[in-house]
KOLVEX-398446 format. One record per residue: residue in one letter; x, y, z of N, C-alpha, C in turn. Coordinates in steps of 0.1 Angstrom, whole numbers, padded with zeros to 4 digits, always signed. Example, Ala and Ser with C-alpha at 12.3 -4.5 7.8 and 13.67 -1.06 7.14 Angstrom:
A+0132-0057+0078+0123-0045+0078+0132-0033+0078
S+0128-0022+0071+0137-0011+0071+0129+0000+0079
end
This chain:
M+0022+0181+0149+0014+0172+0138+0008+0179+0128
N+0009+0177+0115+0001+0183+0105-0014+0182+0107
P-0022+0192+0108-0034+0193+0110-0043+0191+0100
S-0037+0191+0086-0043+0189+0074-0047+0174+0070
N-0060+0170+0065-0061+0157+0061-0057+0155+0047
T-0050+0161+0042-0042+0161+0028-0029+0158+0030
V-0023+0150+0021-0008+0151+0017-0006+0153+0003
S+0004+0163+0001+0007+0168-0013+0017+0159-0021
A+0015+0155-0034+0024+0148-0041+0036+0155-0047
R+0032+0169-0046+0040+0179-0054+0052+0184-0047
W+0063+0175-0048+0076+0179-0040+0087+0170-0048
D+0097+0175-0045+0109+0167-0049+0115+0159-0040
A+0113+0146-0038+0120+0139-0028+0135+0137-0030
P+0143+0139-0018+0158+0137-0019+0161+0124-0026
A+0173+0124-0034+0176+0110-0038+0179+0100-0029
D+0184+0104-0017+0187+0094-0006+0176+0093+0005
L+0165+0097+0002+0155+0096+0012+0152+0084+0021
L+0153+0071+0014+0151+0060+0018+0163+0052+0020
L+0175+0058+0019+0187+0051+0019+0189+0041+0031
D+0193+0028+0030+0195+0018+0038+0182+0014+0045
R+0171+0018+0039+0159+0012+0045+0154-0001+0037
V+0144-0010+0042+0138-0019+0035+0124-0017+0037
V+0117-0018+0024+0103-0014+0023+0095-0026+0016
L+0085-0030+0022+0077-0041+0016+0064-0035+0009
V+0063-0038-0004+0052-0031-0011+0044-0043-0016
T+0029-0042-0015+0021-0052-0017+0014-0047-0031
G+0012-0055-0039+0005-0052-0052+0015-0046-0060
A+0026-0049-0059+0038-0044-0067+0037-0047-0083
G+0031-0056-0087+0030-0061-0099+0025-0051-0111
R+0016-0042-0107+0011-0031-0116+0006-0018-0109
G+0003-0009-0115-0004+0001-0111+0002+0009-0101
L-0005+0014-0088+0001+0022-0080+0011+0013-0072
G+0010+0002-0070+0019-0007-0062+0033-0007-0068
R+0034-0010-0079+0044-0010-0090+0051+0005-0089
A+0044+0015-0091+0050+0029-0090+0056+0031-0079
V+0050+0028-0067+0055+0030-0054+0068+0022-0052
A+0068+0009-0056+0080+0003-0055+0092+0007-0061
L+0089+0011-0075+0100+0018-0084+0105+0032-0078
A+0096+0038-0072+0100+0051-0066+0106+0050-0053
C+0103+0040-0044+0113+0036-0032+0127+0032-0036
A+0126+0023-0045+0140+0019-0050+0148+0029-0057
A+0142+0038-0062+0149+0050-0069+0155+0059-0058
H+0149+0059-0046+0154+0068-0036+0160+0060-0026
G+0166+0049-0029+0176+0043-0020+0172+0030-0012
A+0159+0029-0012+0154+0016-0005+0157+0003-0011
T+0159-0009-0003+0157-0021-0007+0143-0024-0007
V+0137-0029-0019+0125-0031-0019+0120-0045-0021
A+0111-0051-0012+0106-0063-0013+0090-0062-0021
V+0091-0068-0032+0077-0066-0041+0068-0079-0040
L+0057-0076-0036+0047-0089-0034+0035-0086-0043
G+0033-0097-0050+0023-0096-0059+0015-0111-0061
R+0004-0111-0068-0002-0124-0070+0003-0132-0082
K+0008-0123-0093+0011-0128-0106+0026-0128-0107
T+0033-0138-0111+0047-0139-0111+0050-0131-0122
G+0046-0130-0134+0049-0122-0146+0051-0107-0143
P+0041-0101-0138+0042-0085-0136+0052-0084-0125
L+0052-0092-0116+0062-0091-0105+0075-0091-0108
T+0079-0100-0117+0095-0102-0125+0097-0088-0132
K+0087-0083-0139+0088-0072-0147+0093-0060-0137
T+0086-0058-0125+0088-0050-0114+0103-0050-0110
Y+0106-0064-0107+0119-0065-0101+0130-0063-0111
D+0129-0065-0124+0138-0063-0135+0141-0048-0136
D+0129-0040-0136+0131-0026-0139+0137-0022-0127
I+0134-0024-0116+0143-0019-0105+0157-0020-0106
V+0161-0032-0110+0175-0036-0113+0182-0029-0124
A+0173-0028-0135+0178-0021-0148+0180-0008-0145
A+0173-0001-0135+0173+0015-0132+0184+0016-0122
G+0194+0006-0116+0203+0009-0109+0199+0007-0093
G+0187+0003-0090+0183+0002-0077+0190-0012-0071
K+0190-0011-0056+0194-0023-0051+0185-0036-0054
E+0191-0046-0054+0185-0058-0059+0172-0062-0049
P+0161-0062-0054+0148-0064-0045+0146-0081-0042
A+0137-0081-0034+0132-0095-0032+0118-0097-0037
A+0115-0106-0045+0101-0110-0051+0095-0119-0041
I+0082-0116-0039+0072-0126-0032+0061-0127-0038
P+0060-0140-0047+0047-0141-0052+0038-0148-0042
L+0026-0142-0038+0017-0147-0029+0003-0140-0032
D-0006-0153-0031-0021-0148-0034-0027-0144-0020
L-0031-0131-0017-0035-0125-0006-0050-0131-0003
A-0056-0137-0014-0071-0142-0011-0069-0155-0004
S-0059-0162-0005-0058-0175+0002-0049-0177+0012
A-0040-0166+0015-0030-0167+0024-0036-0165+0038
G-0028-0172+0047-0033-0173+0062-0022-0169+0071
D-0023-0169+0083-0013-0165+0094-0001-0174+0092
H-0001-0185+0087+0012-0192+0085+0019-0187+0074
E+0014-0183+0062+0021-0178+0051+0027-0164+0054
F+0018-0156+0063+0023-0142+0066+0035-0143+0076
D+0034-0152+0085+0045-0154+0095+0058-0160+0088
T+0056-0169+0078+0066-0173+0070+0072-0162+0061
L+0064-0154+0056+0069-0142+0048+0078-0133+0057
A+0075-0130+0070+0081-0121+0077+0094-0126+0083
G+0094-0140+0085+0106-0147+0088+0116-0147+0077
M+0111-0149+0065+0120-0148+0051+0126-0134+0051
L+0118-0122+0053+0124-0109+0054+0135-0108+0063
R+0132-0112+0075+0141-0110+0087+0155-0118+0083
R+0153-0130+0077+0166-0138+0073+0174-0132+0064
D+0166-0129+0052+0173-0125+0040+0177-0110+0039
L+0169-0103+0045+0172-0088+0044+0174-0080+0058
G+0173-0088+0068+0179-0084+0081+0170-0073+0089
R+0159-0067+0082+0152-0056+0088+0139-0053+0079
L+0132-0046+0086+0119-0041+0077+0116-0027+0084
D+0116-0018+0075+0112-0003+0080+0099+0002+0077
A+0094-0004+0066+0080+0000+0061+0072-0010+0055
V+0059-0011+0056+0051-0020+0047+0041-0009+0040
V+0040-0009+0026+0031-0001+0021+0020-0009+0013
H+0008-0011+0017-0003-0019+0013-0009-0013+0001
C-0007-0018-0012-0012-0014-0023-0022-0023-0030
A-0020-0036-0025-0028-0046-0032-0042-0046-0030
A-0052-0047-0039-0064-0047-0038-0071-0055-0047
H-0084-0060-0042-0092-0069-0050-0103-0059-0055
F-0108-0060-0067-0118-0052-0072-0125-0060-0084
T-0140-0060-0083-0146-0067-0094-0156-0056-0100
P-0162-0056-0111-0170-0047-0118-0179-0043-0110
L-0183-0030-0110-0195-0024-0103-0207-0029-0104
S-0216-0032-0095-0229-0039-0096-0238-0037-0084
P-0250-0037-0085-0260-0034-0074-0256-0044-0062
L-0258-0040-0051-0258-0051-0038-0266-0062-0042
R-0278-0063-0047-0285-0075-0048-0279-0084-0058
D-0269-0080-0065-0262-0089-0074-0249-0094-0070
Q-0245-0090-0056-0231-0093-0051-0233-0106-0042
P-0227-0118-0045-0227-0130-0039-0218-0129-0025
L-0221-0136-0015-0213-0136-0004-0198-0140-0006
E-0196-0148-0015-0183-0151-0020-0173-0140-0023
Q-0181-0132-0032-0174-0120-0035-0172-0111-0027
W-0180-0109-0016-0177-0100-0004-0165-0105+0005
M-0167-0119+0006-0155-0124+0014-0142-0122+0009
T-0141-0123-0004-0128-0122-0011-0123-0108-0009
H-0133-0098-0012-0129-0085-0009-0124-0082+0004
L-0133-0087+0015-0128-0084+0028-0113-0091+0031
R-0113-0102+0025-0099-0111+0029-0087-0102+0023
V-0089-0098+0011-0077-0091+0004-0076-0077+0008
N-0085-0069+0009-0085-0055+0012-0084-0051+0026
L-0087-0060+0035-0090-0055+0049-0083-0065+0058
G-0086-0077+0056-0079-0089+0064-0064-0090+0062
A-0061-0092+0049-0045-0094+0045-0037-0082+0050
P-0042-0070+0049-0035-0060+0055-0032-0059+0069
F-0043-0063+0077-0041-0064+0091-0031-0078+0094
A-0032-0088+0088-0024-0101+0091-0010-0099+0087
L-0008-0092+0076+0007-0089+0073+0013-0080+0082
T+0004-0069+0087+0012-0059+0095+0015-0066+0108
R+0006-0074+0114+0007-0081+0125+0019-0091+0125
A+0020-0095+0112+0033-0106+0112+0048-0098+0112
C+0046-0085+0106+0057-0078+0106+0060-0069+0116
L+0050-0068+0127+0050-0058+0136+0063-0058+0145
P+0070-0072+0147+0082-0069+0155+0094-0062+0148
M+0095-0064+0136+0104-0058+0128+0102-0043+0127
L+0090-0038+0123+0086-0026+0123+0089-0018+0135
S+0086-0025+0146+0089-0018+0160+0102-0016+0165
D+0111-0026+0157+0125-0025+0160+0131-0014+0152
A+0125-0009+0141+0131+0001+0131+0131+0013+0135
P+0141+0023+0134+0143+0035+0138+0130+0044+0136
D+0124+0044+0124+0112+0050+0120+0104+0042+0112
G+0098+0032+0119+0089+0022+0112+0077+0028+0108
A+0072+0024+0094+0058+0030+0091+0051+0021+0083
V+0037+0021+0083+0029+0014+0077+0018+0024+0071
I+0017+0020+0057+0009+0028+0049-0002+0019+0043
F-0017+0023+0046-0028+0015+0041-0034+0025+0029
T-0037+0018+0019-0043+0025+0005-0057+0023+0007
A-0065+0034+0010-0079+0033+0009-0084+0038-0005
E-0098+0042-0005-0103+0046-0016-0115+0055-0014
T-0117+0066-0023-0126+0076-0020-0140+0071-0015
H-0145+0060-0021-0158+0055-0019-0161+0050-0007
A-0147+0046+0000-0148+0040+0013-0154+0052+0024
F-0152+0064+0021-0156+0074+0029-0169+0083+0024
R-0170+0081+0012-0183+0087+0004-0189+0076-0002
P-0196+0067+0003-0203+0055-0002-0213+0060-0014
A-0214+0052-0024-0222+0055-0034-0226+0042-0040
A-0238+0044-0047-0244+0030-0055-0236+0021-0062
Y-0235+0009-0061-0229+0000-0069-0213-0002-0064
W-0208+0004-0054-0195+0002-0050-0195-0009-0041
G-0205-0013-0033-0208-0024-0025-0194-0028-0016
A-0192-0041-0021-0182-0051-0012-0168-0042-0014
F-0164-0036-0025-0151-0028-0025-0151-0017-0015
A-0161-0009-0016-0161+0004-0009-0163+0000+0009
V-0171-0010+0011-0171-0014+0026-0158-0022+0032
S-0152-0029+0023-0138-0035+0027-0128-0024+0027
K-0126-0016+0021-0117-0004+0022-0122+0006+0032
S-0133+0007+0037-0137+0016+0047-0132+0012+0061
G-0129-0002+0062-0123-0006+0076-0109-0002+0077
L-0101+0004+0068-0087+0006+0070-0084+0018+0077
G-0094+0028+0079-0094+0039+0088-0094+0035+0100
P-0104+0028+0107-0104+0023+0120-0092+0014+0123
L-0087+0006+0114-0076-0004+0115-0065+0003+0118
A-0062+0014+0111-0047+0024+0114-0050+0030+0128
A-0061+0036+0131-0063+0042+0141-0060+0032+0156
I-0066+0021+0155-0065+0012+0165-0049+0008+0166
W-0042+0005+0154-0030+0000+0155-0021+0013+0161
A-0023+0024+0158-0018+0036+0160-0019+0039+0178
D-0032+0036+0182-0033+0038+0196-0025+0027+0204
E-0027+0016+0198-0020+0003+0206-0004+0006+0206
C+0001+0012+0196+0015+0016+0195+0019+0028+0200
E+0009+0036+0206+0012+0050+0209+0023+0051+0221
Q+0024+0042+0230+0034+0043+0239+0050+0041+0235
A+0051+0030+0226+0063+0028+0221+0067+0040+0210
G+0057+0046+0204+0057+0057+0196+0062+0051+0181
K+0061+0039+0178+0066+0033+0166+0061+0019+0165
P+0056+0014+0152+0057+0023+0140+0046+0032+0140
R+0046+0041+0128+0034+0050+0128+0028+0046+0114
F+0014+0049+0116+0005+0042+0107-0003+0055+0098
H-0004+0053+0088-0011+0063+0078-0021+0054+0069
V-0031+0063+0063-0040+0057+0053-0040+0068+0044
A-0037+0063+0032-0036+0071+0019-0048+0070+0010
V-0053+0080+0006-0065+0079-0003-0062+0086-0016
P-0058+0078-0025-0052+0086-0039-0061+0093-0047
G-0074+0088-0048-0083+0096-0058-0081+0090-0072
P-0089+0096-0082-0089+0092-0095-0072+0092-0098
M-0068+0081-0107-0056+0081-0113-0056+0069-0125
A-0048+0072-0134-0048+0062-0146-0042+0049-0141
S-0050+0040-0135-0045+0028-0129-0054+0017-0138
P-0049+0004-0134-0057-0006-0142-0070-0008-0135
Q-0074-0004-0121-0085-0005-0113-0094+0006-0120
R-0090+0018-0121-0098+0028-0126-0102+0024-0140
A-0096+0019-0149-0100+0014-0162-0112+0004-0160
Q-0113-0003-0151-0125-0013-0150-0137-0003-0143
S-0135+0005-0134-0146+0011-0128-0150+0023-0136
H-0142+0028-0146-0146+0040-0155-0140+0038-0168
P-0146+0028-0175-0140+0024-0188-0142+0034-0198
G-0150+0042-0198-0152+0052-0210-0144+0066-0207
E-0137+0065-0195-0129+0079-0191-0118+0082-0199
D-0114+0094-0201-0102+0097-0207-0088+0097-0198
R-0082+0085-0200-0072+0084-0190-0061+0094-0192
A-0059+0100-0202-0049+0109-0202-0051+0122-0195
A-0064+0123-0191-0066+0136-0181-0064+0132-0167
L-0060+0120-0163-0057+0117-0151-0043+0115-0145
P-0041+0118-0135-0027+0118-0129-0021+0103-0132
A-0009+0100-0134-0001+0086-0135+0000+0082-0121
P+0001+0067-0119+0004+0065-0106+0017+0069-0101
E+0027+0071-0112+0040+0077-0108+0038+0090-0100
A+0029+0097-0106+0027+0110-0097+0022+0108-0083
V+0013+0099-0080+0006+0097-0070+0017+0092-0060
A+0025+0083-0065+0037+0077-0056+0045+0086-0049
A+0045+0098-0052+0054+0108-0046+0050+0111-0031
A+0036+0112-0030+0029+0113-0018+0032+0102-0008
Y+0035+0090-0014+0039+0078-0005+0054+0080+0000
L+0063+0086-0009+0075+0088-0005+0075+0098+0007
R+0066+0107+0004+0067+0120+0017+0063+0113+0029
L+0054+0104+0029+0048+0097+0042+0059+0087+0046
L+0067+0082+0041+0076+0072+0045+0090+0079+0048
G+0092+0092+0043+0104+0100+0049+0102+0107+0061
P+0111+0114+0064+0110+0122+0077+0099+0129+0077
E+0092+0137+0069+0081+0144+0069+0069+0137+0073
G+0068+0123+0071+0058+0114+0075+0054+0115+0090
R+0065+0118+0097+0062+0119+0112+0053+0131+0115
G+0051+0139+0107+0040+0150+0108+0026+0147+0107
F+0023+0135+0100+0011+0132+0096+0006+0122+0107
S-0008+0123+0110-0015+0114+0119-0020+0102+0111
S-0027+0095+0119-0033+0081+0113-0046+0083+0106
V-0052+0096+0106-0064+0098+0098-0063+0098+0083
P-0073+0093+0077-0073+0091+0063-0067+0104+0055
L-0057+0103+0046-0052+0114+0041-0055+0115+0026
S-0061+0125+0021-0064+0126+0006-0052+0131-0001
I-0048+0123-0011-0035+0128-0019-0040+0138-0028
V-0030+0150-0030-0033+0159-0038-0021+0160-0049
T-0024+0158-0062-0013+0157-0072-0014+0172-0080
end
């Protein structure tokens, strides 16, 4: 097991790294989720792209096809309102249409402008908790039978730096993301006997994403790594090297 709590994005993934695998990516309409979906498709995977808005999701779908990737599955779904029925239906659709599922990469996130705790209403907190923590749990639960059947099933949760180093004004977002570490550890412990799927928590750090533009509007985006550069670390975790990393939160080094 890799003793480091970091995973480097500085590597060249083999072109056939994910050949014949099916990977579900949430938040695939933009930012990191889009970059991960495109990277997985470019390395041989059939990708199921999930997002709230149809327009950006269709763009990701079209770009995968235009680049010569295998035809993806597009799944418009609002994680803020989806419940067990919707997640179970989604898992059934993946089994019926794609026949298998090898990995889930949770990139979807709900984020609101930074503000003091005293100004954050309960409804705002509940939406953060539902999208950033509840939905990753429920979607993983629904897909667990297929992930357990996969030869090398994997689940990657995407956390955030402030989930582990709390700071003023990050409130609901930081707290909701902080639950992903324990969630992954519990899943891993419960699945230890079977040895699969494996669970990882990726912590990307600053990058030129739409979310970063909201939290740091005056920042020089050109000085930040692009989501595409960060996505290389996700490929590393999804491939054979990923078996060497534990379920502890992993900071991505670009």
